[in-house]
N, C-alpha and C positions, 0 to 999 in steps of 0.2 A: 687673726681670725676675721674674716667679714661675714655676715650674712647677706646673702643677694637673691631677688626673685628674678626670674627670667619669665617668657613665654615659650611653653613648650613647643618645640618646632613640628610636632606632628600631632598633638592635642590641641594645640592654641590656648591651654588653660596655664594659669600661674604657679610655678615652681619654686618654691623658696627652700635655701639649704645653707648650711653653714661652708666655708671655702676657706681653706689656707691662704694666705697672700702674702706678698711683699710688697711694702709701702715706699715708693720713689716718689717724695714730693707730692704733686699732685695727683700722681699716677699709681696705680694699683696693678702689681702683674698676678694672675690667678694661676695655680700650678694644676695642670690637668693629668695628673699622673695615673688617676685609676688604680692606684697601687701595682703598678707595672703589668697590668693586665694589657691583651692586645688592642681591645677597643678602647676608645677614649670614654670620659665620662658624660653622661646626658647632658648636664649644664653645658659642655663644650659645645656639643652639636645645636643646643639652643641658641647661645650667643654666635656662633658660627652663621647660623640662619637668619637670624633676627638682627645681629649686629646692635642690640640693646640690651639693657637690663631696666626694668621697669622699678628697683628698689634696693636702696644699698645702705646697710645696716638701720633700716627702717625710715630712711629719708627716699619719700616717693620721688620721682622723677624720672627722665630717661638718660641714659647713662651709654655714651657710645663706645663700641668695644672692637678690637680689632687684634689681629694674631700677630705677634712679633716674630720677626726673621732675622738673617744675618748678626750682625753685630748687636743690636738691640737683645736678639734673644740670647746671645752668649751671655750678655752682662747680666739679664735676670737668672740664665742658668748659674753663673758663677755666685750671685747674692743666694739664690735657692740652696746651693750646695755648702755656701759658707752659714747660713742661717738656720737651716732645717738639715741634720745629719741624716736621717731618714732618707731623704732624697736618692743620696747615693746608693745605700740598700735597694731601693728600689729599682734603679736603673740596672743593679748587678741582677736582681730578679727578672728582670725584663731580658736581660741577655743570657741568663741561665736557659729560659723558655723559647731561646731561640730567634729572639725578635729581633736580631742584627744589631750590630756594633753602633748604628745611627740612631737607634731606637731611643737613647736617650736624651740626645737634643731635638729630634725632630718629632718624636711623641710623648715622652714623659714630662716635659717641661713644654706644654702647650700652652702659652700665656694668652690672654685676652687683655687688653689692657684697658682700663675704663678710667676716663677722664671726664 
């Protein structure tokens, strides 16, 4: 679990929230599941628009962010499933709501890597 502060994509104001994360050496992958809902969580849109965070676990600074794809996304998906058993349940919930078979890899684990 980490605490991250982003700049609001619409408001321009700081937004601080705790997030579940995967630590991979110097990298941190964030899990943007929004509990299986159709829309991504607000912090995802903030990071996607600004591409940086201004605070990580109380350490001020700029942390670059990007969305993972392909093999890297698959690597973090597998890590998430093995570390957090609830990730599979969220994928099942999303499929139950008709969000499609690819929802789990393209939407539930939308990872922004902070380095």
